[in-house]
C-alpha positions as CSV (number, residue, x, y, z in Angstrom):
1,M,-76.9,164.9,208.6
2,A,-78.7,162.6,206.3
3,A,-80.7,165.4,205.1
4,M,-77.6,167.3,204.4
5,L,-76.1,164.4,202.5
6,V,-79.2,164.0,200.5
7,A,-79.3,167.7,199.7
8,S,-75.7,167.7,198.7
9,A,-76.3,164.7,196.5
10,L,-79.2,166.3,195.0
11,G,-77.2,169.5,194.4
12,L,-74.4,167.6,192.8
13,T,-76.8,165.8,190.5
14,G,-78.4,169.1,189.5
15,M,-75.1,170.6,188.9
16,A,-74.1,167.7,186.8
17,A,-77.4,167.9,184.9
18,L,-76.9,171.6,184.4
19,A,-73.2,171.1,183.4
20,A,-73.9,168.4,180.9
21,P,-75.4,170.6,178.1
22,D,-72.5,173.0,178.5
23,A,-70.0,170.2,178.0
24,E,-71.7,169.0,174.9
25,G,-71.8,172.4,173.3
26,S,-68.0,172.9,173.9
27,Y,-67.2,169.6,172.1
28,D,-69.2,170.7,169.1
29,Q,-67.3,173.9,169.1
30,Q,-64.0,172.1,169.3
31,Q,-65.0,169.9,166.4
32,A,-66.1,172.9,164.3
33,A,-62.8,174.7,165.1
34,T,-60.8,171.6,164.1
35,E,-62.7,171.3,160.8
36,S,-62.2,175.0,160.1
37,K,-58.5,174.6,160.7
38,D,-58.3,171.6,158.3
39,E,-60.2,173.5,155.7
40,R,-57.9,176.4,156.0
41,R,-54.9,174.1,155.8
42,K,-56.3,172.4,152.7
43,A,-57.0,175.7,151.1
44,R,-53.5,176.9,151.9
45,S,-52.0,173.7,150.4
46,E,-54.2,174.1,147.3
47,R,-52.9,177.7,146.9
48,D,-49.3,176.6,147.4
49,R,-49.8,173.8,144.8
50,S,-51.4,176.2,142.3
51,K,-48.5,178.7,142.9
52,D,-46.0,175.8,142.3
53,T,-47.8,174.8,139.1
54,E,-47.7,178.4,137.8
55,R,-44.1,178.8,138.7
56,R,-43.3,175.4,136.9
57,S,-45.2,176.4,133.8
58,A,-43.5,179.8,133.7
59,R,-40.1,178.1,134.1
60,Q,-41.0,175.7,131.2
61,Q,-42.1,178.6,129.0
62,R,-38.8,180.4,129.7
63,Q,-36.8,177.2,128.9
64,A,-38.8,176.7,125.7
65,A,-38.2,180.3,124.7
66,D,-34.5,179.9,125.5
67,N,-34.3,176.6,123.5
68,G,-36.1,178.1,120.6
69,A,-33.7,181.1,120.6
70,N,-30.7,178.8,120.9
71,R,-32.0,176.5,118.1
72,E,-32.7,179.5,115.8
73,G,-29.3,180.8,116.4
74,K,-27.7,177.4,115.8
75,N,-29.7,177.0,112.6
76,R,-28.6,180.4,111.5
77,A,-25.0,179.6,112.3
78,D,-25.3,176.3,110.5
79,G,-26.8,177.9,107.4
80,S,-24.1,180.5,107.2
81,G,-21.5,177.7,107.7
82,Q,-23.1,175.6,105.0
83,R,-23.1,178.6,102.6
84,R,-19.5,179.3,103.4
85,D,-18.6,175.6,102.8
86,A,-20.5,175.6,99.5
87,R,-18.6,178.7,98.4
88,D,-15.4,177.1,99.4
89,R,-16.3,173.9,97.5
90,G,-17.3,175.9,94.5
91,A,-14.0,177.8,94.6
92,A,-12.1,174.5,95.0
93,S,-14.0,172.9,92.0
94,D,-13.2,176.0,89.9
95,D,-9.6,175.7,90.8
96,N,-9.6,171.9,90.0
97,R,-11.3,172.6,86.6
98,R,-8.7,175.2,85.8
99,D,-5.9,172.9,86.8
100,E,-7.4,170.1,84.7
101,R,-7.7,172.3,81.7
102,R,-4.2,173.5,82.1
103,R,-2.9,169.9,82.5
104,M,-4.9,168.9,79.4
105,A,-3.5,171.8,77.4
106,E,0.0,170.9,78.6
107,G,-0.5,167.3,77.6
108,W,-1.8,168.2,74.2
109,A,1.2,170.4,73.7
110,D,3.6,167.7,74.8
111,R,1.9,165.2,72.5
112,A,2.0,167.6,69.6
113,R,5.7,168.2,70.3
114,A,6.4,164.5,70.6
115,G,4.4,163.8,67.4
116,D,6.4,166.5,65.6
117,R,9.7,165.0,66.8
118,R,8.5,161.5,65.8
119,D,7.5,162.7,62.4
120,G,10.8,164.5,62.0
121,A,12.6,161.3,63.0
122,I,10.6,159.3,60.6
123,R,11.3,161.7,57.8
124,D,15.0,161.7,58.6
125,R,15.0,157.9,58.7
126,R,13.1,157.7,55.4
127,F,15.5,160.1,53.8
128,T,18.5,158.0,55.1
129,D,16.9,154.8,53.9
130,N,16.3,156.3,50.5
131,R,19.8,157.4,50.2
132,R,21.0,154.0,51.3
133,D,18.7,152.3,48.9
134,S,19.8,154.5,46.0
135,A,23.5,153.7,46.9
136,N,22.6,150.0,47.1
137,D,20.8,150.2,43.7
138,R,23.8,151.9,42.1
139,R,26.1,149.2,43.5
140,D,23.8,146.4,42.4
141,L,23.6,148.0,39.0
142,R,27.3,147.9,38.7
143,K,27.4,144.3,39.9
144,T,24.7,143.4,37.4
145,N,26.6,145.0,34.6
146,D,29.7,143.2,35.6
147,R,27.8,139.9,35.8
148,S,26.1,140.5,32.5
149,H,29.4,141.1,30.9
150,D,30.8,137.9,32.4
151,R,27.6,136.0,31.4
152,A,27.9,137.3,27.9
153,Q,31.3,135.7,27.6
154,R,30.1,132.4,29.1
155,G,26.6,132.4,27.5
156,E,27.4,130.2,24.6
157,R,28.8,127.5,26.9
158,R,25.9,127.4,29.3
159,G,23.0,128.3,27.0
160,R,22.1,124.8,26.1
161,A,22.3,123.5,29.7
162,I,20.1,126.3,31.0
163,G,17.6,125.9,28.2
164,S,17.3,122.2,28.8
165,Y,16.9,122.7,32.6
166,A,14.2,125.3,32.0
167,D,12.4,122.9,29.6
168,Q,12.5,120.1,32.2
169,N,11.2,122.4,34.9
170,R,8.3,123.6,32.8
171,A,7.5,120.1,31.8
172,K,7.5,119.0,35.5
173,H,5.3,121.9,36.6
174,G,3.0,121.3,33.7
175,R,2.6,117.6,34.7
176,F,1.7,118.6,38.3
177,D,-0.8,121.2,37.1
178,D,-2.5,118.6,34.8
179,R,-2.7,116.2,37.7
180,V,-4.3,118.9,39.9
181,D,-6.8,119.7,37.2
182,R,-7.7,116.0,36.7
183,R,-8.2,115.5,40.5
184,M,-10.4,118.6,40.8
185,S,-12.6,117.6,37.8
186,N,-12.9,114.1,39.2
187,Q,-14.0,115.4,42.6
188,R,-16.5,117.8,41.0
189,A,-18.0,114.9,39.0
190,R,-18.3,112.8,42.1
191,I,-20.1,115.7,43.9
192,R,-22.4,116.2,40.9
193,D,-23.3,112.4,40.7
194,G,-23.9,112.3,44.5
195,W,-26.3,115.2,44.2
196,K,-28.2,113.6,41.3
197,N,-28.3,110.2,43.0
198,G,-29.6,111.7,46.3
199,E,-26.5,110.6,48.2
200,L,-25.7,114.3,49.0
201,S,-28.1,116.8,50.6
202,R,-28.3,120.4,49.3
203,R,-26.2,121.6,52.2
204,E,-23.5,119.0,51.8
205,S,-23.2,119.6,48.0
206,R,-23.0,123.4,48.6
207,Q,-20.2,122.9,51.2
208,L,-18.2,120.6,49.0
209,R,-18.5,123.0,46.0
210,K,-17.1,125.7,48.3
211,D,-14.1,123.5,49.1
212,Q,-13.5,123.0,45.4
213,K,-13.6,126.8,44.8
214,K,-11.1,127.3,47.6
215,I,-8.7,124.7,46.0
216,S,-9.1,126.4,42.6
217,R,-8.2,129.8,44.1
218,M,-5.2,128.3,45.8
219,D,-4.1,126.7,42.6
220,R,-4.3,130.0,40.7
221,R,-2.4,131.8,43.4
222,F,0.4,129.2,43.6
223,G,0.7,128.8,39.8
224,S,0.6,132.5,39.0
225,D,4.5,132.6,38.7
226,G,4.5,129.6,36.4
227,R,6.0,127.2,38.9
228,Y,5.2,125.3,42.1
229,T,7.5,125.1,45.1
230,R,7.7,122.1,47.3
231,Y,5.6,123.7,50.0
232,E,2.9,124.7,47.5
233,R,2.7,121.2,46.0
234,R,2.4,119.7,49.5
235,K,-0.3,122.1,50.4
236,L,-2.3,121.5,47.2
237,N,-2.1,117.8,47.6
238,N,-3.2,117.9,51.2
239,A,-6.2,120.1,50.3
240,L,-7.2,117.7,47.5
241,D,-6.9,114.7,49.8
242,H,-8.9,116.4,52.5
243,S,-11.6,117.3,50.0
244,S,-11.7,113.8,48.6
245,R,-12.2,112.3,52.0
246,R,-15.0,114.8,52.8
247,V,-16.8,113.8,49.5
248,Q,-16.4,110.1,50.4
249,R,-17.7,110.6,53.9
250,A,-20.7,112.7,52.7
251,K,-21.6,110.1,50.1
252,Q,-21.3,107.3,52.6
253,R,-23.8,109.2,54.9
254,G,-26.0,109.9,52.0
255,F,-26.0,106.3,50.7
256,D,-26.8,105.0,54.2
257,N,-29.7,107.4,54.5
258,R,-31.0,106.4,51.1
259,V,-30.9,102.7,52.0
260,D,-32.8,103.5,55.2
261,R,-35.5,105.4,53.3
262,R,-35.9,102.7,50.7
263,V,-36.2,100.0,53.4
264,S,-38.7,101.9,55.3
265,N,-40.7,102.7,52.2
266,Q,-40.8,99.0,51.1
267,R,-41.9,98.0,54.6
268,A,-44.7,100.5,54.5
269,R,-45.8,99.1,51.1
270,I,-45.8,95.6,52.5
271,R,-47.8,96.6,55.6
272,D,-50.4,98.5,53.5
273,G,-50.7,95.5,51.1
274,W,-51.4,93.2,54.0
275,K,-54.0,95.5,55.6
276,S,-55.8,96.1,52.3
277,G,-55.8,92.3,51.5
278,E,-53.7,92.6,48.3
279,L,-51.1,90.2,49.8
280,S,-51.7,86.7,51.0
281,R,-50.1,85.3,54.2
282,G,-47.4,83.5,52.3
283,E,-46.5,86.5,50.2
284,F,-46.4,88.7,53.3
285,K,-44.1,86.4,55.2
286,R,-41.8,86.0,52.1
287,L,-41.5,89.8,51.6
288,R,-40.8,90.4,55.3
289,R,-38.1,87.8,55.1
290,D,-36.5,89.6,52.2
291,Q,-36.5,92.9,54.2
292,K,-34.8,91.2,57.1
293,Q,-32.1,89.8,54.8
294,I,-31.5,93.3,53.4
295,A,-31.2,94.8,56.9
296,R,-28.6,92.1,57.9
297,M,-26.7,92.9,54.7
298,D,-26.7,96.6,55.5
299,R,-25.5,96.1,59.0
300,H,-22.7,93.8,57.8
301,F,-21.5,96.1,55.0
302,G,-21.7,99.2,57.1
303,S,-19.9,97.8,60.2
304,D,-16.6,99.4,59.2
305,G,-18.2,102.8,58.6
306,R,-17.9,102.8,54.8
307,Y,-19.4,101.1,51.7
308,T,-17.2,99.9,48.9
309,K,-18.4,100.0,45.3
310,R,-19.2,96.3,45.3
311,E,-21.2,96.6,48.6
312,R,-23.2,99.6,47.2
313,K,-24.0,97.7,44.0
314,K,-25.0,94.6,46.0
315,L,-27.3,96.6,48.3
316,S,-28.9,98.5,45.5
317,N,-29.6,95.3,43.5
318,A,-31.1,93.7,46.6
319,L,-33.4,96.7,47.1
320,D,-34.4,96.8,43.5
321,R,-35.2,93.1,43.5
322,S,-37.3,93.4,46.7
323,S,-39.2,96.4,45.3
324,R,-40.1,94.4,42.2
325,R,-41.3,91.5,44.3
326,V,-43.5,93.8,46.4
327,Y,-45.0,95.2,43.2
328,R,-45.7,91.8,41.6
329,A,-47.1,90.4,44.9
330,K,-49.5,93.3,45.2
331,H,-50.7,93.2,41.6
332,N,-51.2,89.5,41.1
333,D,-54.5,87.6,41.5
334,R,-53.7,86.1,44.9
335,V,-55.4,87.9,47.8
336,A,-55.6,87.2,51.5
337,H,-58.5,84.8,52.3
338,R,-59.4,85.9,55.8
339,V,-62.3,84.6,57.8
340,S,-64.7,87.4,58.7
341,S,-65.7,88.2,62.2
342,N,-69.3,87.0,61.6
343,K,-68.1,83.6,60.4
344,R,-65.9,83.3,63.5
345,R,-68.9,83.9,65.8
346,R,-70.8,81.2,64.1
């Protein structure tokens, strides 16, 4: 029994030993079969993917071709539409130009007709005016003849009165004309004296002479008929007054400028004499005091904006006196005794 158990155990072991290689070989086969299935599945999926890619590319090509054809057709249609629109616009512009030319021609014709009507109306009005003027002239001539006849009858009675009035009127106008001439000659002399004395600049004298020429032209125009009206007299008098004031103001400015130039010139002479040693300290102080007095006098006289004849004369005399003093002080024997710098150091 034991021997049988041992034998059976040995048999089972041997069978197991024999069956073990067979089992291992079947597993390898199963693995190989599984791998082959996976490879076939992958290959099939790759083929399907490549087919899908080809179908997609073909679909895209067809769409691109369809889009290109549609775009070309649209461009062709747009081009034909644009050409048609251009033809329509050209036709419309031609129509507009024709209408504009027609309107211009009609306007010219209307203006020409209106001008002809206006010229005709003007001619008719002139003819009517001439006829009326001629009728008025004839009527005035008749009235004049009647008045002359009446005057001839009353001439002896009124002749003397009319003659005396005319003589008085001529005398009055002659007196006014003489007064205007005197005022103009006086103003021209003032301008000439101001230019010679340096009170007027070249520009001021030229402007004042222009004013005189304007007044002369006004006088000739007003007196061309041998008499002056009240308006003409007033206008001439106002022009002469205005010109006289302008001459006075210009000479005031010129006199003030001349005083300033003379004062500055004398101060420069005094300063140069002191620097060169021609003036002593006492002379220098005295001359500076004279300049200060002249400056105070100028401020006092010019405070009201004008210089009277007395003030001008007084200022001119003071300046002349100061100039002579400066000359004498610079040309006398007295000089400035100054200590040199070397002696000061000692």
